[in-house]
VOBA-1610 file (N, C-alpha, C; in pm, whole numbers, padded with zeros to 5 digits, always signed):
BEGIN
Met+20660-02222+04345Met+20515-02202+04332Met+20464-02127+04455Ser+20383-02024+04431Ser+20330-01945+04541Ser+20227-02025+04619Ala+20198-01979+04743Ala+20097-02046+04824Ala+19961-02041+04757Gln+19933-01927+04689Gln+19805-01912+04621Gln+19793-02011+04505Ser+19904-02025+04429Ser+19903-02120+04317Ser+19888-02263+04367Ser+19956-02293+04480Ser+19948-02426+04538Ser+19806-02457+04583Asp+19742-02359+04645Asp+19604-02378+04690Asp+19510-02400+04571His+19534-02325+04462His+19450-02338+04344His+19467-02476+04281Leu+19592-02527+04279Leu+19620-02659+04224Leu+19551-02766+04306Ala+19559-02753+04439Ala+19494-02851+04526Ala+19344-02850+04507Ser+19288-02729+04488Ser+19144-02717+04467Ser+19103-02780+04336Ser+19186-02762+04232Ser+19156-02819+04101Ser+19158-02971+04107Lys+19254-03026+04181Lys+19263-03171+04193Lys+19143-03228+04267Ser+19104-03161+04376Ser+18990-03210+04454Ser+18862-03202+04373Ala+18852-03103+04283Ala+18732-03088+04201Ala+18717-03202+04102Ser+18826-03272+04070Ser+18819-03386+03980Ser+18824-03517+04058Ser+18781-03510+04184Ser+18776-03628+04270Ser+18634-03681+04280Leu+18622-03810+04300Leu+18491-03872+04319Leu+18493-03953+04448Ile+18390-03936+04528Ile+18375-04015+04650Ile+18307-04146+04613Val+18366-04256+04654Val+18306-04388+04630Val+18269-04448+04764Gly+18141-04474+04782Gly+18093-04540+04902Gly+18061-04685+04872Ile+18097-04774+04964Ile+18063-04915+04951Ile+17991-04957+05078Ser+17864-04994+05065Ser+17786-05036+05181Ser+17777-05188+05184Gly+17700-05240+05278Gly+17698-05385+05300Gly+17604-05465+05215Ala+17540-05404+05116Ala+17450-05480+05029Ala+17529-05580+04945Ser+17461-05684+04899Ser+17524-05778+04808Ser+17560-05705+04678Gly+17671-05747+04618Gly+17716-05682+04494Gly+17837-05594+04515Ile+17923-05632+04609Ile+18039-05549+04639Ile+18134-05540+04520Val+18121-05632+04424Val+18204-05627+04305Val+18185-05496+04230Tyr+18065-05436+04238Tyr+18041-05309+04169Tyr+18130-05199+04224Gly+18143-05191+04355Gly+18228-05089+04415Gly+18374-05111+04384Ile+18416-05238+04389Ile+18555-05272+04358Ile+18587-05236+04214Arg+18499-05274+04121Arg+18524-05245+03981Arg+18524-05095+03955Met+18438-05020+04023Met+18438-04876+04005Met+18572-04815+04045Leu+18628-04861+04154Leu+18759-04811+04196Leu+18866-04846+04092Glu+18859-04966+04038Glu+18957-05008+03937Glu+18945-04923+03811Val+18823-04900+03767Val+18800-04822+03645Val+18841-04677+03665Leu+18809-04620+03779Leu+18846-04481+03806Leu+18997-04463+03815Arg+19065-04561+03871Arg+19212-04554+03876Arg+19269-04550+03736Ala+19216-04634+03647Ala+19262-04636+03508Ala+19226-04508+03434Ser+19118-04441+03479Ser+19073-04318+03414Ser+19145-04194+03466Gly+19223-04210+03571Gly+19297-04096+03626Gly+19213-04006+03716Ile+19096-04054+03760Ile+19012-03976+03850Ile+19050-04010+03993Gln+19075-03906+04074Gln+19111-03927+04213Gln+18992-03978+04292Thr+19014-04079+04375Thr+18904-04141+04449Thr+18921-04128+04600His+18807-04108+04666His+18800-04105+04813His+18703-04214+04853Leu+18753-04316+04921Leu+18674-04433+04955Leu+18628-04430+05099Val+18500-04467+05120Val+18448-04491+05254Val+18367-04620+05249Met+18395-04711+05341Met+18328-04841+05347Met+18262-04860+05483Thr+18146-04923+05483Thr+18083-04956+05611Thr+18142-05086+05665Lys+18118-05111+05793Lys+18163-05237+05853Lys+18092-05355+05787Ala+17964-05334+05753Ala+17889-05441+05686Ala+17948-05471+05549Ala+18003-05371+05482Ala+18066-05392+05352Ala+18187-05484+05365Glu+18262-05466+05473Glu+18379-05552+05494Glu+18336-05696+05519Met+18221-05714+05586Met+18168-05849+05606Met+18125-05910+05473Thr+18054-05831+05392Thr+18009-05880+05262Thr+18127-05916+05173Leu+18233-05838+05183Leu+18354-05865+05106Leu+18404-06006+05132Gly+18399-06048+05258Gly+18444-06183+05294Gly+18358-06292+05235Tyr+18229-06262+05216Tyr+18137-06360+05157Tyr+18149-06367+05005Glu+18172-06254+04942Glu+18159-06245+04796Glu+18291-06230+04720Ser+18402-06222+04790Ser+18529-06199+04722Ser+18643-06263+04799Asp+18751-06289+04730Asp+18872-06339+04794Asp+18962-06225+04841Leu+18923-06102+04810Leu+19001-05986+04850Leu+18984-05956+04998Lys+19083-05890+05055Lys+19075-05841+05192Lys+19039-05693+05189Ala+18994-05642+05303Ala+18956-05501+05310Ala+19072-05411+05269Lys+19194-05447+05307Lys+19310-05366+05271Lys+19330-05362+05120Asp+19301-05471+05053Asp+19315-05475+04907Asp+19222-05373+04842Val+19101-05362+04894Val+19005-05266+04840Val+19048-05124+04873Arg+19092-05103+04995Arg+19138-04968+05035Arg+19254-04922+04948Asp+19340-05016+04912Asp+19458-04981+04831Asp+19422-04941+04689Leu+19302-04972+04644Leu+19259-04931+04510Leu+19224-04783+04503Ala+19198-04722+04619Ala+19158-04581+04624Ala+19279-04492+04649Asp+19268-04368+04606Asp+19375-04271+04636Asp+19375-04234+04783Phe+19253-04222+04837Phe+19238-04188+04979Phe+19130-04276+05040Tyr+19159-04327+05159Tyr+19060-04406+05232Tyr+19025-04334+05361His+18894-04325+05390His+18847-04257+05510His+18768-04356+05595Pro+18810-04381+05719Pro+18734-04472+05806Pro+18591-04423+05825Ile+18499-04517+05840Ile+18357-04486+05848Ile+18324-04394+05966Gly+18405-04398+06071Gly+18378-04315+06188Gly+18447-04180+06188Asp+18522-04149+06081Asp+18599-04025+06076Asp+18511-03910+06025Ile+18429-03858+06113Ile+18337-03750+06075Ile+18412-03621+06040Gly+18537-03611+06081Gly+18617-03493+06049Gly+18696-03505+05920Ala+18669-03608+05840Ala+18742-03627+05714Ala+18712-03514+05616Ser+18799-03499+05518Ser+18783-03391+05420Ser+18647-03399+05350Ile+18601-03519+05319Ile+18478-03534+05243Ile+18353-03504+05326Ser+18371-03474+05454Ser+18257-03438+05539Ser+18229-03289+05534Ser+18310-03214+05459Ser+18294-03069+05450Ser+18258-03026+05309Gly+18163-02935+05301Gly+18123-02883+05171Gly+18231-02800+05105Ser+18327-02751+05182Ser+18434-02669+05124Ser+18536-02755+05048Phe+18530-02886+05070Phe+18616-02977+04994Phe+18543-03014+04865Arg+18593-02966+04754Arg+18522-02980+04627Arg+18544-03117+04565Thr+18435-03178+04523Thr+18440-03305+04452Thr+18338-03303+04338Met+18345-03405+04254Met+18245-03421+04148Met+18113-03472+04205Gly+18121-03534+04322Gly+18003-03592+04383Gly+18038-03726+04445Met+17937-03811+04457Met+17954-03939+04527Met+17869-04046+04463Ala+17926-04165+04451Ala+17852-04283+04406Ala+17862-04388+04515Ile+17749-04444+04555Ile+17748-04551+04654Ile+17714-04680+04580Met+17814-04769+04575Met+17808-04890+04491Met+17858-05011+04570Pro+17772-05099+04614Pro+17627-05091+04610Pro+17574-05010+04727Cys+17448-04972+04718Cys+17385-04895+04825Cys+17280-04982+04893Ser+17297-05005+05022Ser+17202-05086+05098Ser+17078-05005+05134Ile+16974-05075+05173Ile+16852-05008+05218Ile+16879-04927+05344Arg+16961-04977+05432Arg+16994-04902+05554Arg+17063-04771+05519Thr+17163-04777+05433Thr+17235-04655+05393Thr+17142-04559+05322Met+17060-04609+05231Met+16962-04528+05160Met+16870-04456+05257Ser+16821-04529+05357Ser+16725-04473+05451Ser+16789-04367+05540Glu+16913-04392+05581Glu+16981-04296+05667Glu+17005-04165+05593Ile+17044-04174+05467Ile+17065-04052+05388Ile+16934-03975+05372Ala+16826-04048+05347Ala+16696-03985+05323Ala+16645-03908+05444Thr+16676-03959+05563Thr+16627-03893+05685Thr+16719-03782+05734Gly+16836-03769+05674Gly+16930-03665+05718Gly+17004-03699+05845Val+16996-03824+05887Val+17068-03869+06007Val+17211-03902+05965Thr+17304-03817+06001Thr+17442-03834+05954Thr+17528-03893+06066Ser+17500-04017+06100Ser+17570-04080+06212Ser+17700-04146+06171Ser+17729-04150+06042Ser+17855-04208+05994Ser+17908-04120+05882Leu+18033-04144+05845Leu+18092-04066+05737Leu+18022-04094+05605Met+17969-04213+05587Met+17898-04245+05463Met+17779-04151+05444Ser+17693-04145+05544Ser+17573-04061+05531Ser+17607-03913+05538Arg+17711-03878+05614Arg+17752-03737+05621Arg+17805-03690+05486Ala+17890-03770+05423Ala+17945-03732+05293Ala+17834-03720+05190Ala+17738-03812+05194Ala+17626-03807+05100Ala+17541-03683+05124Asp+17520-03649+05250Asp+17441-03531+05285Asp+17509-03404+05236Val+17641-03400+05248Val+17718-03285+05199Val+17703-03271+05048Val+17712-03382+04979Val+17696-03379+04832Val+17559-03323+04795Leu+17456-03364+04866Leu+17321-03314+04836Leu+17308-03166+04867Lys+17358-03123+04982Lys+17341-02982+05019Lys+17422-02889+04930Glu+17531-02939+04875Glu+17614-02859+04786Glu+17567-02869+04640Arg+17456-02940+04622Arg+17398-02958+04487Arg+17493-03026+04390Arg+17570-03121+04444Arg+17654-03205+04360Arg+17581-03335+04330Arg+17642-03420+04253Arg+17572-03541+04207Arg+17591-03656+04306Leu+17480-03710+04352Leu+17480-03828+04438Leu+17407-03940+04364Val+17478-04050+04338Val+17419-04163+04267Val+17417-04283+04362Leu+17299-04340+04376Leu+17281-04453+04467Leu+17254-04580+04386Gly+17350-04670+04385Gly+17334-04798+04316Gly+17262-04896+04407Val+17132-04876+04421Val+17052-04954+04515Val+17048-05100+04475Arg+17066-05188+04575Arg+17067-05333+04552Arg+16968-05398+04647Glu+16844-05404+04604Glu+16741-05471+04682Glu+16623-05502+04593Thr+16561-05615+04615Thr+16438-05653+04545Thr+16376-05771+04617Pro+16244-05777+04625Pro+16147-05675+04584Pro+16147-05558+04682Leu+16078-05452+04644Leu+16071-05331+04726Leu+15929-05315+04780His+15918-05284+04911His+15785-05255+04964His+15757-05105+04955Ser+15639-05064+04994Ser+15597-04924+04977Ser+15686-04827+05051Gly+15737-04869+05168Gly+15827-04782+05244Gly+15956-04755+05168His+16010-04859+05106His+16130-04841+05024His+16102-04743+04910Leu+15990-04762+04844Leu+15957-04678+04729Leu+15937-04532+04769Arg+15873-04509+04884Arg+15855-04371+04932Arg+15990-04307+04964Thr+16079-04388+05022Thr+16212-04336+05056Thr+16290-04301+04929Leu+16280-04386+04829Leu+16349-04359+04703Leu+16294-04234+04636Leu+16164-04215+04641Leu+16104-04094+04586Leu+16152-03972+04661Ser+16161-03983+04793Ser+16210-03871+04874Ser+16352-03834+04835Leu+16436-03935+04815Leu+16575-03909+04775Leu+16581-03844+04638Ser+16499-03890+04546Ser+16495-03829+04413Ser+16452-03683+04422Asp+16352-03655+04507Asp+16307-03518+04526Asp+16417-03430+04586Met+16505-03491+04665Met+16616-03417+04727Met+16730-03391+04631Gly+16728-03458+04516Gly+16833-03435+04417Gly+16922-03554+04388Ala+16902-03664+04462Ala+16983-03783+04436Ala+16935-03853+04309Ile+17026-03927+04247Ile+16991-04010+04133Ile+16986-04155+04181Val+16871-04216+04171Val+16855-04355+04210Val+16882-04441+04087Ala+16989-04520+04094Ala+17032-04600+03979Ala+17047-04746+04020Pro+16934-04818+04032Pro+16941-04960+04068Pro+17036-05035+03975Leu+17112-05126+04031Leu+17212-05198+03953Leu+17146-05313+03877Val+17083-05275+03768Val+17008-05370+03684Val+17092-05403+03561Pro+17118-05530+03534Pro+17202-05564+03419Pro+17134-05534+03286Ala+17216-05499+03187Ala+17167-05478+03051Ala+17206-05599+02967Phe+17124-05630+02866Phe+17153-05746+02782Phe+17157-05712+02633Tyr+17124-05586+02597Tyr+17132-05549+02456Tyr+17275-05553+02405Asn+17371-05543+02499Asn+17512-05548+02462Asn+17566-05690+02455Arg+17478-05787+02474Arg+17512-05928+02466Arg+17636-05965+02550Pro+17625-05950+02681Pro+17739-05981+02768Pro+17778-06128+02759Gln+17908-06153+02760Gln+17959-06289+02752Gln+18007-06341+02887Ser+18008-06253+02987Ser+18059-06292+03118Ser+18000-06202+03225Ile+18018-06240+03351Ile+17977-06155+03462Ile+18054-06023+03457Asp+18181-06030+03420Asp+18262-05908+03408Asp+18198-05809+03310Asp+18147-05861+03198Asp+18082-05773+03101Asp+17963-05701+03163Ile+17885-05774+03241Ile+17767-05716+03306Ile+17807-05609+03407Val+17906-05642+03489Val+17952-05549+03592Val+18012-05424+03528Asn+18096-05443+03427Asn+18160-05330+03361Asn+18057-05234+03302His+17957-05290+03238His+17856-05205+03174His+17780-05124+03279Ser+17741-05188+03388Ser+17667-05118+03493Ser+17753-05007+03556Val+17878-05038+03584Val+17968-04938+03642Val+17990-04823+03544Gly+18011-04857+03418Gly+18033-04753+03318Gly+17914-04661+03302Arg+17792-04718+03309Arg+17672-04635+03296Arg+17655-04542+03414Val+17694-04586+03533Val+17691-04497+03650Val+17793-04385+03633Leu+17911-04418+03584Leu+18013-04314+03563Leu+17971-04216+03454Asp+17890-04260+03359Asp+17834-04168+03259Asp+17759-04054+03326Leu+17697-04082+03439Leu+17619-03980+03511Leu+17707-03869+03566Phe+17838-03896+03575Phe+17935-03796+03618Phe+18014-03741+03499Asp+17969-03773+03379Asp+18040-03733+03257Asp+18182-03789+03252Ile+18198-03910+03306Ile+18326-03980+03300Ile+18313-04092+03196Asp+18386-04079+03087Asp+18384-04182+02983Asp+18487-04287+03021Ser+18440-04397+03074Ser+18527-04499+03132Ser+18589-04592+03028Gly+18531-04599+02910Gly+18582-04688+02808Gly+18536-04831+02822Val+18442-04858+02914Val+18398-04997+02935Val+18252-05019+02895Val+18189-04917+02837Val+18048-04928+02799Val+18036-04958+02649Lys+17959-05059+02615Lys+17925-05083+02475Lys+17802-04999+02443Arg+17819-04901+02355Arg+17714-04803+02330Arg+17635-04837+02203Trp+17511-04794+02203Trp+17425-04813+02086Trp+17466-04714+01979Lys+17495-04762+01859Lys+17543-04675+01753Lys+17427-04594+01695Thr+17448-04462+01683Thr+17344-04372+01635Thr+17295-04414+01497Gly+17162-04419+01482Gly+17103-04447+01352Gly+17090-04592+01318Glu+17132-04681+01409Glu+17120-04823+01382Glu+17045-04892+01496Thr+16968-04991+01464Thr+16895-05065+01565Thr+16928-05214+01563Ser+17025-05252+01480Ser+17054-05393+01464Ser+17140-05449+01578Ser+17243-05372+01619Ser+17331-05424+01724Ser+17408-05308+01786Pro+17441-05322+01917Pro+17521-05219+01982Pro+17664-05225+01935Gln+17731-05112+01938Gln+17871-05106+01895Gln+17958-05058+02011Ser+18075-05114+02018Ser+18170-05066+02117Ser+18212-04926+02080Gln+18244-04845+02180Gln+18287-04708+02153Gln+18430-04705+02098Glu+18499-04817+02105Glu+18637-04821+02058Glu+18640-04843+01907
//
């Protein structure tokens, strides 16, 4: 294989990659499940976690930080500002932050790129790629709402992790899977875990399978 062909192949692979950010907000299961679903879908993942996320992991899961890192194809330390995902020349589908804390949200909105999380998100925005923020906070004060509006104006998609019930979930896993799948829909990734409403019917949702 020529060097040019090799470079093209590497570029094609990176273009089908998704950056997954996990911040310290409650709901770390969403980020973990997203990594699991993406691995099953064959989408290459680049993971970045905050220190607060590792603390939350200890409160909300029996997993260790290494267990979560091992779910991703590539893991980038939060302080590695020179990582591939910090450059716009590294092509990706975009970035999903699951869950997204108020601190992370605010840092992205102000353009302060003091960590790889906010730097990678800023790159996604400037390159006009898709940035989805699974915000986990309630209630919201006016400052939060203004920040969210600012992010939306900048091109980010604000997707609060709100459970759906039309699909009649039978477990927490059902709720988490549906929320993760709906976020992946925003990247045109059909994860196979969403129970979709069948066209032309209003009686009950149908599984896509």
